N, C-alpha and C positions, 0 to 999 in steps of 0.2 A: 961676224967679227973673225971668221976663220977658225973658230974652235968647235963648231957644231958638226957632227957627223951626219952623213946622208942616211936618212931613215926611210924605210918603205911603209911605215905605219902598221896598224894592226892587221892580222890575217888569221885564218882558222887555227894555225899552229901557235900564234902569238896573239891571244885575244886582248882587247882593250881593257877589259876588267878581269883581273886574275881569278882563277877558278877556286881559290881558297877563301874568297869573300862570300859570306852567307848571303843568299838572295834576299831582297827586301820583301817583307810581307805584303800581300795584296792590299790595295787601298780600300778602306771601308768608309762609306758615307757616314758622317757624324749624325747621331740621333737628333731628331728634332725635339727640342724641349720647349715647354710653354714659357712665354716671356714673363718674368717676375716683375714685381712692382718697381724695382730699381733698374730694370733693363730697358733699353731702347732698341728699336723704335716702337712707338705706340700705334702707328698707323699701319695700313696694309702694306705688305711687302711686295715689291716689284723688282725686276731686273734694273740695274742702273743704266742710264743712257750712255751710249758709246761716245767716246771723245777721241780726238785725233792729236792731242798735244800733250799727252802724258799726264794730264791733270788727274788728281786723286779722284777715284770714282767708286769707292767701296760703300758708299751710302746706298741703302736699299729702301728707305722710307719714301713713299711717294705721297705727294700732297693730296688731301681730300678734295675731290673735284665736285662741281655742281652736279645735281642729279642727272642731267642730260648727258654728262660725259662719263658716267660710270660704265664700266664694261667696254671701254673703247679698245680698239685693236692696238697691239704693241706698236710703238713708234718705229718708223722706217729709219735705218741707220743714216745719220747725217753725212752730207758730202764733206770731203776733206778740205775743200776750199770755201766752206761756209762763212768764214770770217773775212774773206777778201774785200768785199764791198765796204763793210764797216771799218776795216783797217785803213783802207784808202781815205775814207771820209775823216777818220780820226787824224791821220797823218797830215792831211791837207789843212785841217783846222789848226793844228799845232804849228805847222810851218808858216802859214800865212797870218797867224794870230787873229784869225777871223772865226769866231765860234758860232756864227749864225747857222751853220749847217750841222752842228752837233746834235740837235734835237732829232733830225732825220737819221743821223748815224746811230743814235740810241735805239730808235724804233727798228732800224734794220738789224741791229745787233740782236735784239730779242727775237724778232721774227725769223731771221735766217741763221744767225750765229748760234743762238740757243735752240733753234728749232721750234719756237713758239712758247707760249706761257706754260703749258703743262711740262714739257721737257725741261725748260729753264728752271721751273720750280723744283723739279727733281734734282737738277744739278746743284742747286743752292740749298739742298736739304740739310747739309751739315751746318751751314750758317743758320738755318731755321731752328735747328736744335739748340744752338747757342742763344738765339733770341728767345726761345721758349724758356730756357734756363734762367735768363735774365728776368723774364717776366715772372717766373716763379719766385725768385728772390725778392723782387719788388713787391709782389703780392704778400709774401711773408712779412716784409717790413711794414706794410700797411696793416696787416691783421694782427701780428704778434709784437710789433715794435722793433726798432732798429737794434737795440741792445740784445734782445733775445735772439734775433736772427744772426747777428754777427757772432754771438757766443756759440750758437749751434754750428757755425762754420769755422770755429776755432780762430775767430778774428775779433774776439772780445776786446782786445787791447786797442782797437780802433774806435771804440765808442768815444764820441766827442771830437774826433778828428775832422778836418775839412772834407767836404763832399768829394773833391778830386782824389783825396787819399783813400777814402773808403771805396769808391767805385773802382779805382785802379787795383786795389787789393783783391777785388772780386774777379779779376780777369781769368785766372786759372780755373776757378770754380765755374765760371760762365762758359768759357771757350775751350777748356782743356789745355793740355800741354803737349799734344802730339806734334810730330814734325811734318804731318801731311800738309800739302800746299793749301788745300781748302781750309784747314784750320788756321794756317798762318794768315790767310786772307781775312778770316773771321776775326782773329785777334787784332789785326790792324784796323778793321772796321770798328771794333769795340773801342780801341784807343781813340780813334777819330770821333766816336760818339761821345766819349767823356769830354773831349776838348770842346765839342759843339754844345753839349749840354751845359757845361760850366759857363761858357760864354753867353749862351742864350737864356739861361735861367740863373742869373746871379744871386737871386734870393732863395734858391732851392734849399729846403730843409728836409733832410731824409727822416728826421724825427716826426715830421708832420707831412709826409708825402701824400699828395692827393691822387685820386684816380686819374684825373686829366694829365697830371705831370707824368705819372707812370706810363700812360698810353703814349704820350709824346716821346718819351725816352725810347720806348720800343720802336716807334716809327722811325726815329733817327737811325737807330741801329740797323733796322731792316734796309732802309734806303742806302746807308753807307755800304752795306754788304753787297748790294747790287752794283754800286759804283765801282768798288774795288774789284769785283769779279770781272766787270767790263774792262777795266784798265789792264788787268792781268791777261785777258784774252786778246784784246786788240790794241792795247797801248803800252806794250812792254818797253818801248823806247823811253817811256817816262819813269821806268823803274830801275834802270841801270845806273851804275855809279857815275857815268859821264853826263847824265841828264842834269839840266839846270834846276835846282830845287825850287826856285821861285816860279819858273814856268810850270813845273809839275804840280805845284800847289794850286796855281791859277787854273790849270786844266781840271784838276780834281774838283775845285770849287764850282766851276762852270757845270761840270757833269752832275754834281750834287744838286745844284739849283734846278737843272732840267728834270732829273729823276724825281726830286721832291715835288716840283710843280705838277708832274704827271700823275703821281700816285698818292700823295699825302691825304687828300680829301677822301679817297676811296678806302685807305687802310686804317686811318686813325680811329674811326668809330668801331671798326671790327677788332682792332687790337685792344682797345679799352674794354670792350665787351668780353673778349676772350679770357681775360684774367679772372672773370667771375666763375670760371669752371676750370680749376687747376688740374683736374684729372684728365681733361682733354686738351690741355694747353698746347702740347706739342703738335697734335693733329690740326688744331686750329691755325697755328702759326704756319704750318706747311701749306694749308689752304690759302692763307692770306698772301703768301708769296705768289701763288697763282693769280690771286686778285690783283696784286701789284703789277706783275708782268703783263697781265691781260690789259690793264689800264694803259700801259705803255704802248702796246701794239694797236690799241684802238683810239689813242689820243689824236686829236686833230693836228 
C-alpha cells in the first residue's frame, strides 16, 4: 500500500530473536506412566497410520488382531492418491443415480483407500472407543437398571422419558465433545444410530433392554461410523452446503444397506458376546472393526 519500508531481514548484527529473551529450556520426553482404570486406550499402543487429508490421527490404540497377524511389520505409508478410484466410483453413482457399482466402490475404499482392514480399523479407533462406551452404558442399563445408570451419569431427570430423549442425552458421554473431525464423524454416526434404532425398534423399552437389542444397537452404530467415514473420505460433495439434502440422504441410505449387508452377520454375534466382558470391551470393539472391514474386503 506504499507504507512499508524496504527491509533486508535478520542478519548477525540484527538477529531475528532479540538477545534479551531467555533461551527455551531443552525439551524433555514426558515420563511414561501406567494407564489407570479411567484412562484409554486399553489395547496395545502403535503409531497411528499416516493420512493425506489432514484427518485427525492422534489415536494410538490399534485393534487386536487374530493370532496369525500379531507381530506384523509396520504398515507402509499409503499413497496420496489412494482414494482416487473409489472417489470416481462414488461420483459416477451420484451423477448417474445408478448405485449398482457402489458395492464395488465400498470394497475398493477399504482395500485401497484405507489400506486394508487392519489400517482401516486403526483409523476408525476413535469411533471404536465411542462404540465401546455405548456398549458399557447399555451393559450397565441391563445389569443395574436404567434409573441407576442415568443417575450415575447425572441424568436422573430423564428417567421415564422417551427412548429418543434418553439416547440423545447420552451423546456427550458416549462420543465426547472434542472438535476433532474423527469425533464429529462419530457423533453424527451416533445421531443416525438413534434415528435408525427408534425407527426399527418402535417397541424398545430401555427398562427391559435385552442382550439381543443391545447387540443390535452396537452393530448399527459401528456400521454407521464406517459409512460416514467413507463419505467424509470420498464423498465430500455430499457434505457441502450446496448438496441436495434428499440426494445426500438417499446416497447415505444406499451405502448403509451395502455395509450392513456385508458385515452385519459377522459382527452381531461378536458384539453381543463382547458385552459379557466389560473390562476388555474397548479391545474387543477395536478387533470387531477389523472383522467388519475384513468382511467388506472379502465379500463377493
